[in-house]
C-alpha positions in Angstrom: 0.0 0.0 0.0 1.5 3.4 -1.0 2.3 5.9 1.8 -0.5 8.2 2.8 -0.2 12.0 3.0 -0.6 13.5 6.5 -0.9 16.8 8.3 1.8 17.3 10.9 0.2 17.7 14.3 3.3 19.6 15.6 2.5 22.5 13.3 -1.1 22.8 14.5 -0.3 25.2 17.3 1.8 27.5 15.1 -0.9 27.8 12.5 1.6 29.1 9.9 0.6 30.0 6.4 2.4 26.9 5.1 0.3 24.8 7.4 -2.9 26.6 6.3 -2.0 26.0 2.6 -1.4 22.3 3.2 -4.7 22.2 5.1 -6.6 23.6 2.2 -5.3 20.8 0.0 -6.7 18.2 2.4 -10.0 20.1 2.6 -10.3 20.1 -1.2 -9.6 16.4 -1.2 -12.3 15.8 1.4 -14.8 17.9 -0.7 -14.1 15.9 -3.8 -14.4 12.7 -1.8 -17.8 13.8 -0.6 -19.1 14.5 -4.1 -17.8 11.2 -5.4 -19.3 9.3 -2.5 -22.7 10.7 -3.1 -22.5 9.7 -6.8 -21.3 6.2 -5.9 -24.1 5.8 -3.4 -26.6 6.7 -6.1 -25.2 4.0 -8.4 -25.2 1.4 -5.6 -28.8 2.3 -4.7 -29.7 1.9 -8.3 -28.3 -1.6 -8.4 -30.1 -2.4 -5.2 -33.3 -1.0 -6.6 -32.9 -3.0 -9.8 -32.4 -6.1 -7.7 -35.6 -5.4 -5.7 -37.4 -4.8 -9.0 -36.1 -8.1 -10.2 -37.7 -9.8 -7.2 -41.0 -8.1 -8.0 -40.7 -8.8 -11.7 -40.0 -12.5 -11.3 -42.9 -12.8 -8.9 -45.2 -11.1 -11.4 -43.8 -13.2 -14.3 -44.6 -16.4 -12.4 -48.2 -15.3 -11.9 -48.5 -14.3 -15.5 -47.2 -17.7 -16.8 -49.8 -19.4 -14.7 -52.5 -17.1 -16.1 -52.0 -18.3 -19.7 -54.2 -21.4 -18.9 -57.1 -19.1 -17.8 -57.1 -17.0 -20.9 -60.1 -17.7 -23.2 -58.3 -17.9 -26.5 -60.6 -18.2 -29.5 -58.0 -20.3 -31.2 -56.6 -22.1 -28.1 -57.0 -25.6 -29.4 -53.8 -27.7 -29.0 -52.1 -25.5 -26.3 -51.9 -28.3 -23.7 -48.1 -28.8 -24.3 -47.5 -25.0 -24.1 -49.6 -24.8 -20.9 -47.6 -27.6 -19.2 -44.3 -26.0 -20.2 -45.3 -22.6 -18.9 -46.3 -24.3 -15.6 -42.9 -25.7 -15.2 -41.3 -22.4 -16.1 -43.4 -20.7 -13.5 -42.1 -23.1 -10.8 -38.5 -22.3 -12.0 -39.2 -18.6 -11.8 -40.6 -18.9 -8.3 -37.3 -20.6 -7.2 -35.3 -17.9 -8.9 -37.4 -15.3 -7.1 -36.3 -16.8 -3.8 -32.6 -16.5 -4.8 -33.2 -12.9 -6.0 -34.8 -12.0 -2.7 -31.8 -13.4 -0.8 -29.4 -11.5 -3.1 -31.3 -8.3 -2.5 -31.0 -8.7 1.3 -27.3 -9.4 1.0 -26.6 -6.4 -1.2 -28.5 -4.2 1.3 -26.2 -5.4 4.2 -22.8 -5.7 2.5 -22.9 -3.1 -0.3 -25.4 -0.3 0.5 -24.9 -0.1 4.3 -21.1 0.4 4.3 -21.1 3.3 1.9 -23.9 4.9 3.8 -22.1 4.6 7.1 -18.9 6.1 5.6 -20.8 9.1 4.3 -22.8 9.6 7.5 -20.0 9.0 9.9 -16.6 9.8 8.5 -17.5 12.5 6.0 -20.0 14.2 8.3 -17.4 14.2 11.1 -14.8 15.9 9.0 -17.4 18.5 7.9 -18.3 19.2 11.6 -14.7 19.5 12.7 -14.0 21.9 9.9 -16.8 24.1 11.1 -15.5 24.0 14.8 -12.0 24.7 13.6 -13.2 27.8 11.8 -15.1 29.1 14.8 -12.1 28.5 17.1 -9.7 30.3 14.7 -12.1 33.3 14.5 -12.4 33.5 18.3 -8.5 33.4 18.6 -8.2 36.2 16.0 -10.7 38.3 18.0 -8.9 37.8 21.3 -5.5 38.6 19.8 -6.9 41.8 18.3 -8.2 42.7 21.7 -4.9 41.9 23.4 -3.0 44.0 20.8 -5.1 47.1 21.6 -4.1 47.2 25.3 -2.7 50.7 26.1 1.0 51.3 26.8 0.9 54.4 28.9 -2.0 53.6 31.1 -1.4 49.9 31.6 -4.0 48.1 33.8 -2.8 44.9 35.2 -6.2 43.6 35.9 -7.4 44.2 32.3 -4.1 42.9 31.0 -4.5 39.7 33.1 -8.1 39.2 31.9 -7.2 39.7 28.3 -4.3 37.4 28.6 -6.4 34.7 30.0 -8.9 35.2 27.2 -6.1 34.8 24.6 -4.8 31.7 26.3 -8.2 30.1 26.3 -8.9 30.9 22.7 -5.5 29.7 21.7 -6.0 26.4 23.6 -9.4 25.9 22.0 -8.0 26.6 18.5 -5.2 24.2 19.2 -7.6 21.4 20.4 -9.9 21.9 17.4 -7.0 21.9 15.0 -5.6 18.7 16.4 -8.9 17.0 16.1 -9.5 18.3 12.6 -6.0 17.3 11.4 -6.5 13.8 12.9 -9.8 13.4 11.1 -8.3 14.5 7.8 -5.4 12.1 8.2 -7.7 9.2 9.1 -10.0 10.0 6.2 -7.1 9.2 3.8 -7.2 5.6 5.1 -11.0 5.3 5.5 -11.8 6.4 2.0 -9.8 3.5 0.6 -11.7 1.1 2.8 -15.0 2.7 2.0 -14.5 2.2 -1.8 -13.6 -1.5 -1.4 -16.2 -2.8 1.1 -19.3 -2.2 -1.1 -17.8 -4.0 -4.1 -16.6 -6.9 -1.9 -20.2 -7.3 -0.7 -21.6 -7.0 -4.2 -19.2 -9.6 -5.5 -19.8 -12.1 -2.6 -23.6 -11.7 -3.1 -23.4 -12.4 -6.8 -21.1 -15.4 -6.3 -23.4 -16.9 -3.7 -26.4 -16.2 -6.0 -24.8 -18.0 -9.0 -23.6 -20.9 -6.8 -27.0 -21.5 -5.4 -28.6 -21.2 -8.8 -26.2 -23.7 -10.3 -26.8 -26.1 -7.5 -30.5 -25.7 -7.9 -30.9 -26.0 -11.6 -27.8 -27.7 -13.1 -29.1 -31.2 -12.2 -32.6 -31.2 -13.8 -32.8 -28.1 -16.0 -30.5 -29.3 -18.8 -32.8 -32.0 -20.2 -35.8 -29.8 -19.8 -34.3 -26.8 -21.6 -33.0 -29.2 -24.3 -36.5 -30.5 -24.9 -38.0 -27.0 -25.0 -35.4 -25.9 -27.4 -36.2 -28.8 -29.7 -39.9 -28.0 -29.6 -39.2 -24.3 -30.4 -36.9 -25.4 -33.3 -39.6 -27.6 -34.7 -42.2 -24.8 -34.5 -39.7 -22.5 -36.3 -39.3 -25.0 -39.1 -43.1 -25.2 -39.5 -43.3 -21.4 -39.5 -40.7 -21.1 -42.2 -42.4 -23.7 -44.4 -45.8 -22.0 -43.8 -44.3 -18.6 -44.5 -42.8 -19.8 -47.8 -46.2 -21.4 -48.7 -48.0 -18.1 -48.0 -45.4 -16.1 -50.0 -46.0 -18.3 -53.0 -49.8 -18.0 -52.5 -49.5 -14.3 -52.2 -47.6 -14.0 -55.5 -50.2 -16.1 -57.2 -53.0 -14.0 -55.8 -51.2 -10.8 -56.9 -50.6 -12.1 -60.4 -54.3 -12.0 -61.3 -55.7 -9.7 -63.9 -56.4 -6.1 -62.9 -60.1 -6.7 -63.5 -60.4 -8.6 -60.2 -60.0 -5.3 -58.4 -62.2 -3.2 -60.7 -65.8 -3.1 -59.4 -67.5 -3.3 -62.8 -64.8 -4.6 -65.1 -67.1 -6.7 -67.4 -70.0 -4.4 -68.0 -70.9 -5.7 -71.5 -71.2 -9.4 -70.9 -70.7 -10.4 -67.2 -70.8 -14.1 -66.3 -73.9 -14.2 -64.2 -74.9 -17.2 -62.1 -78.7 -17.2 -62.1 -79.0 -20.5 -60.1 -77.8 -19.2 -56.7 -79.8 -20.2 -53.6 -77.6 -18.3 -51.3 -75.5 -15.1 -51.6 -73.3 -12.9 -49.5 -71.4 -9.7 -50.0 -71.3 -6.0 -49.3 -74.3 -3.8 -50.4 -75.3 -0.2 -49.8 -78.5 0.1 -47.7 -80.7 3.1 -48.2 -81.9 4.7 -44.9 -84.4 7.5 -44.5 -83.0 10.1 -42.1 -85.8 12.7 -42.5 -88.8 13.6 -44.6 -86.9 14.0 -47.8 -83.3 13.1 -46.8 -81.7 9.7 -47.1 -78.3 8.2 -46.4 -76.5 5.1 -47.7 -74.6 2.7 -45.5 -72.2 0.0 -46.7 -73.0 -3.2 -44.9 -72.3 -6.9 -45.3 -75.4 -8.9 -46.3 -75.9 -12.7 -46.6 -78.8 -15.0 -47.0 -79.6 -17.7 -44.4 -82.4 -20.0 -45.4 -85.3 -17.8 -46.3 -84.0 -14.7 -44.5 -81.8 -11.8 -45.6 -79.3 -11.0 -42.8 -77.1 -8.0 -42.2 -73.9 -7.9 -40.2 -72.1 -4.6 -39.6 -68.4 -4.5 -39.7 -67.0 -5.6 -36.3 -70.3 -7.3 -35.2 -70.1 -10.8 -33.9 -73.3 -12.0 -35.6 -75.8 -10.8 -38.2 -79.3 -9.7 -37.7 -82.5 -10.3 -39.6 -83.3 -7.6 -42.2 -86.0 -9.1 -44.4 -88.0 -12.3 -44.6 -87.6 -13.3 -48.3 -90.4 -15.9 -48.6 -92.9 -14.9 -51.2 -91.2 -11.5 -51.6 -90.6 -9.9 -55.0 -87.4 -8.2 -56.1 -86.8 -5.9 -59.0 -84.3 -3.4 -60.3 -85.2 0.3 -59.6 -83.9 3.7 -60.4 -83.1 5.5 -57.1 -81.3 8.8 -56.5 -79.3 8.6 -59.7 -77.4 5.6 -58.4 -76.5 2.5 -60.5 -77.3 -1.1 -59.8 -80.1 -0.5 -57.3 -82.8 -3.1 -56.5 -85.9 -3.1 -54.2 -87.3 -6.0 -52.2 -91.1 -5.8 -51.8 -93.0 -7.7 -49.1 -95.8 -10.2 -50.1 -98.5 -7.7 -49.1 -97.2 -5.2 -51.6 -95.5 -2.8 -49.3 -92.2 -1.4 -50.5 -89.3 -3.0 -48.5 -85.7 -2.1 -48.5 -83.6 -0.6 -51.4 -80.1 -1.9 -51.8 -77.3 -1.0 -54.2 -74.7 -3.5 -55.6 -71.2 -2.5 -56.7 -71.5 -4.0 -60.2 -74.0 -5.2 -62.8 -73.0 -8.8 -62.2 -73.5 -8.5 -58.4 -76.8 -6.7 -58.9 -78.3 -9.4 -61.2 -77.0 -12.3 -59.1 -78.5 -10.8 -55.9 -81.8 -10.3 -57.8 -81.7 -13.9 -59.1 -80.7 -15.3 -55.7 -83.5 -13.5 -53.8 -86.0 -14.5 -56.5 -84.9 -18.2 -56.1 -85.2 -18.0 -52.3 -88.6 -16.3 -52.5 -89.9 -19.4 -54.3 -88.7 -21.4 -51.3 -86.4 -23.5 -53.5 -84.1 -23.9 -50.5 -86.6 -26.2 -48.9 -86.4 -28.8 -51.7 -84.1 -31.9 -51.6 -81.9 -30.7 -54.4 -82.3 -26.9 -54.5 -79.6 -26.2 -57.0 -81.1 -28.6 -59.6 -84.5 -27.0 -59.1 -83.1 -23.5 -59.5 -81.3 -24.6 -62.7 -84.5 -26.1 -64.1 -86.7 -23.1 -63.3 -84.2 -20.6 -64.7 -83.9 -22.6 -67.9 -87.7 -22.6 -68.3 -87.7 -18.8 -67.6 -85.0 -18.2 -70.2 -87.0 -20.1 -72.8 -90.0 -17.9 -71.9 -88.1 -14.7 -72.6 -86.3 -15.8 -75.7 -86.7 -12.9 -78.2 -89.3 -13.5 -80.9 -90.2 -11.3 -83.9 -93.8 -10.5 -82.6 -95.7 -10.7 -79.5 -98.6 -12.6 -81.0 -100.5 -12.9 -84.2 -100.1 -9.7 -86.1 -103.2 -8.7 -87.9 -103.3 -6.4 -90.8 -106.9 -5.6 -90.2 -108.5 -3.0 -87.9 -105.9 -1.8 -85.4 -106.2 1.1 -82.8 -102.5 2.0 -83.1 -101.1 5.2 -84.6 -97.8 5.3 -86.4 -97.0 9.0 -86.7 -94.1 8.5 -89.1 -94.8 5.6 -91.5 -98.6 5.1 -91.5 -101.2 7.1 -93.3 -104.3 8.2 -91.4 -107.6 7.1 -92.9 -111.0 8.0 -91.3 -113.3 5.2 -92.2 -116.2 3.9 -89.9 -114.6 5.9 -87.1 -111.5 3.6 -87.1 -107.8 4.3 -87.8 -106.2 1.8 -90.2 -102.4 2.0 -90.6 -100.5 0.7 -93.6 -99.1 -2.7 -93.0 -95.4 -2.9 -92.7 -93.5 -4.8 -95.3 -91.4 -6.8 -92.8 -91.3 -7.4 -89.1 -88.1 -6.2 -87.3 -86.1 -8.5 -85.0 -86.4 -8.1 -81.2 -82.8 -6.9 -80.9 -83.5 -4.1 -83.3 -86.4 -2.9 -81.1 -85.1 -3.4 -77.5 -81.4 -3.9 -76.5 -80.8 -7.3 -74.8 -80.6 -7.0 -71.0 -82.5 -3.8 -70.8 -83.8 -3.3 -67.2 -87.5 -3.2 -66.6 -89.1 -0.9 -64.0 -92.2 -2.4 -62.5 -93.4 0.5 -60.4 -94.0 4.0 -61.9 -94.4 5.6 -58.5 -91.1 6.5 -56.8 -90.8 6.1 -53.0 -93.0 8.6 -51.2 -90.2 9.9 -49.1 -88.4 11.2 -52.2 -91.3 13.3 -53.5 -89.7 13.4 -56.9 -91.7 14.4 -59.9 -90.8 12.4 -63.0 -91.6 15.5 -65.2 -89.5 18.0 -63.4 -90.4 20.7 -65.9 -94.0 20.7 -64.8 -95.7 21.6 -61.6 -94.0 20.8 -58.3 -95.7 18.1 -56.2 -96.6 19.2 -52.6 -95.1 16.7 -50.1 -98.3 16.8 -48.0 -100.2 14.9 -50.7 -101.8 17.9 -52.4 -101.1 19.5 -55.7 -100.9 23.2 -56.1 -104.1 23.2 -58.0 -106.4 20.2 -57.5 -108.5 21.2 -60.5 -105.7 20.9 -63.2 -106.4 24.2 -65.0 -104.9 22.9 -68.2 -107.6 20.2 -68.2 -110.3 22.9 -67.9 -109.1 24.6 -71.0 -108.7 21.3 -72.9 -111.2 20.3 -75.6 -110.8 16.7 -74.6 -111.0 15.2 -71.1 -111.1 11.4 -70.8 -110.5 9.3 -67.7 -109.5 5.6 -67.7 -108.6 3.3 -64.8 -105.3 1.6 -65.6 -102.7 -0.5 -63.8 -99.1 0.0 -64.5 -97.3 -3.2 -65.6 -93.8 -1.9 -66.5 -91.6 0.4 -68.5 -88.3 0.0 -70.3 -86.1 1.8 -72.7 -86.4 1.0 -76.4 -84.2 1.6 -79.5 -86.8 2.8 -82.0 -90.3 4.2 -82.3 -90.8 3.6 -86.0 -93.2 0.7 -85.6 -95.8 -0.6 -83.2 -93.8 -3.9 -83.0 -91.7 -2.3 -80.3 -94.8 -2.0 -78.1 -95.7 -5.6 -78.6 -92.2 -6.8 -77.9 -92.1 -4.6 -74.7 -95.5 -6.2 -73.6 -94.0 -9.7 -74.1 -90.8 -8.9 -72.1 -92.6 -7.1 -69.3 -95.2 -9.9 -68.8 -92.5 -12.6 -69.0 -90.3 -10.8 -66.5 -93.2 -10.5 -64.1 -93.9 -14.2 -64.4 -90.2 -15.0 -63.8 -89.8 -12.8 -60.7 -93.3 -13.5 -59.2 -94.3 -9.9 -59.4 -98.1 -9.6 -59.2 -98.6 -6.3 -57.5 -99.6 -3.4 -59.8 -100.1 0.2 -59.1 -103.6 1.4 -60.0 -104.0 5.0 -61.4 -106.4 7.2 -63.3 -105.2 7.9 -66.8 -106.5 11.3 -67.9 -106.3 11.9 -71.6 -106.6 15.5 -72.7 -105.8 17.4 -75.8 -102.5 18.5 -74.2 -101.1 15.6 -72.1 -101.4 12.2 -70.6 -101.7 12.4 -66.8 -101.5 9.5 -64.3 -103.4 10.5 -61.1 -103.4 8.8 -57.7 -107.0 7.7 -57.2 -106.7 8.2 -53.4 -105.0 11.6 -53.1 -105.6 13.0 -56.6 -101.8 13.7 -56.7 -100.3 13.7 -60.2 -97.9 10.7 -60.4 -96.6 11.3 -63.9 -97.3 13.7 -66.7 -96.5 13.2 -70.4 -97.0 15.9 -73.1 -99.1 14.5 -75.9 -96.6 15.8 -78.4 -94.0 13.5 -76.9 -96.1 10.3 -77.5 -94.7 8.9 -80.8 -96.3 5.5 -80.8 -99.3 3.8 -79.1 -101.1 0.5 -79.6 -103.4 -2.0 -77.9 -102.7 -5.8 -77.9 -104.6 -7.7 -80.6 -105.6 -10.6 -78.4 -105.7 -9.2 -74.9 -107.7 -6.1 -75.5 -107.0 -4.7 -72.0 -103.3 -4.3 -72.7 -102.2 -0.9 -74.0 -98.8 0.8 -74.4 -97.2 3.9 -75.7 -93.8 5.2 -76.6 -92.5 8.5 -75.1 -89.6 10.5 -76.6 -87.9 12.3 -73.7 -85.1 14.9 -74.2 -82.0 14.3 -72.2 -79.7 16.9 -70.6 -77.0 16.0 -73.1 -79.1 17.2 -76.0 -80.0 13.8 -77.2 -83.4 12.0 -76.9 -84.3 8.7 -75.2 -87.2 6.4 -75.9 -89.2 4.6 -73.3 -92.2 2.3 -73.6 -94.9 2.2 -70.9 -97.3 -0.8 -70.6 -100.6 -0.7 -68.8 -103.6 -2.9 -68.2 -107.0 -1.1 -68.3 -110.5 -2.0 -67.1 -111.8 -1.0 -70.5 -110.6 -2.0 -74.0 -107.2 -0.6 -74.9 -108.7 0.6 -78.3 -110.7 3.3 -76.4 -107.5 4.7 -74.8 -105.7 4.6 -78.2 -108.7 6.3 -79.8 -108.7 9.0 -77.2 -104.9 9.6 -77.6 -105.3 9.8 -81.4 -108.2 12.2 -81.0 -106.1 14.4 -78.7 -103.2 14.4 -81.2 -105.7 15.3 -84.0 -106.9 18.2 -81.9 -103.3 19.4 -81.5 -102.8 19.1 -85.2 -105.8 21.3 -86.2 -105.9 23.5 -83.2 -104.5 26.5 -85.1 -107.2 26.1 -87.8 -110.6 26.9 -86.2 -112.5 25.6 -89.2 -110.7 22.3 -89.3 -111.1 22.0 -85.5 -114.8 22.7 -85.7 -115.2 20.1 -88.5 -113.3 17.6 -86.4 -115.5 18.1 -83.4 -118.6 17.9 -85.5 -117.5 14.5 -86.8 -117.7 13.0 -83.3 -121.3 11.8 -82.5 -123.0 13.2 -79.4 -125.3 11.6 -76.9 -128.6 13.1 -75.8 -127.0 14.9 -72.9 -124.4 16.6 -75.2 -121.4 14.3 -74.5 -119.1 13.0 -77.2 -119.2 9.2 -77.9 -115.9 7.5 -78.3 -115.1 4.4 -80.4 -117.1 1.3 -79.4 -118.6 3.3 -76.5 -121.5 1.1 -75.6 -122.3 -1.0 -72.5 -120.7 -4.4 -72.2 -122.9 -6.9 -70.4 -119.9 -9.2 -69.8 -117.9 -6.4 -68.2 -118.8 -5.7 -64.6 -117.0 -2.4 -64.6 -118.9 0.8 -64.6 -119.1 3.2 -67.6 -116.6 5.4 -65.7 -114.1 2.6 -65.5 -114.4 1.9 -69.3 -114.0 5.5 -70.1 -117.2 5.6 -72.1 -117.8 9.4 -72.1 -115.8 12.4 -73.0 -116.7 16.0 -72.5 -115.7 18.8 -74.9 
């Protein structure tokens, strides 16, 4: 051990500047030692705190390992081996926790306590003696100053004696305190070396004992256990790598598909539609009413289950019932300028929910699936075979033909405004027979959607003819009396039921009306749609107006000048249809055919429409108008008689339903 620097006690009484200078060096060393000791104590306490935390952590770890068995894992099948392994590890951790607790106690006694004692005892003693030495030196300086001021001429022995005693006492006190202070500083040079060693000796002994006991406790039976666990982990790692490679290959295969898989409506022209579905699932947009005239659309997951349509919001555990599909009807509808919408109607005729698919293929497959379910095909022994058979029969029923029925070249109530010549003979209109009958594809595009309800949902309050009068949402028109009808030379009311409407490609022949009748009736038969909306059809010399018989609200209004073709069916005299030419916002025009069933013969409706168009044609020529009105026979009460306007004993409808009378 190298020599230790010391303060000479013999020089304590002299208190020379050299001694004071050497004392300041020792004091500086003591101050540095104090700062270092505080930092060292913080580091030691941190180690001790970490050891205590290790005790608490191992205790918590043991409890958490045992808690694995109590977790209700949704995919916990086959975890028995893992549970038993974790139980064993929990036991091992408990034994380690005992060792960590003993180590913490040993560190507290052999590492933390010595450094604290050194700081509190030795360093504090030096600091206290330093303060006492400073006070004694100050008192000595004061007494010496007082002694030096004793007078020379008037010397007082008594005062001199007292001051001398005071100086002697102060010098003795300073000498004593300096000796004690010097001794403490000299001893500190030895104690600081001991104080630095003792904590580390205690730390090392504690760790050695910890490792020795741990080796004795686990070396005997842990090797085989850890080896088996390592083998199990290795086997799991091999399986993981194999599965990861398999998933990587599958991912590359899935990503190598055509871009059309991600496009919602990639094959618009000719999608591959499965019409034999008896169950269907996927995302649809559900229309919700949020107010009197406001709606929202919500994207939800829908699926069929038996005869029910279920809905499951994202994140929900199970789905809920939305609609009972038994005996329901489904059809494509136009709604809020959205594509691929369809409506499910309940068996009692009430409008159900409106849904929107993301593509034409999804839209038609949903409609076919719901239609198959509504027929309760799912209750049969082989529902798929039954669905295939029914759909094959339905496809044969709607295979395009050149005519709806037997085409007669004789008397016909139709009016061809472009290719036929008008002839007034026996109060009947006879068009020139066409040279050849066009194909169905030339009249109506294949796959054209059919609208089976002319009335839009009541919550929308939309007027199909937006250029005309606005409809009051409270069920009343602005003018219940229809002022244009009062000024009209012709007013004729018929009771009709709307069957369907669809876009057509031409209005050059009445064959387009017959083909539309065939497709509408066939589609209603396929989709089990029997509900029809009854309306009053008012024919005036200006327009065709469909009126709600209950509220007298105008449902639709067509200018008579936009009617380019109209005809009644040759065999079923109650069927009547007309073609409307509607201008579009793009500047082009679209053609739509509307098909109705009337209580009276369709020829009467066609005759009234033709009469209205004749009135429009001669309205600017008063003489021709008067001659036209005089050509129509009158009854005794001054009413005009329409074509075939006589009572029918076989028809139970009233004369009002048959539209027998017209006022001019």
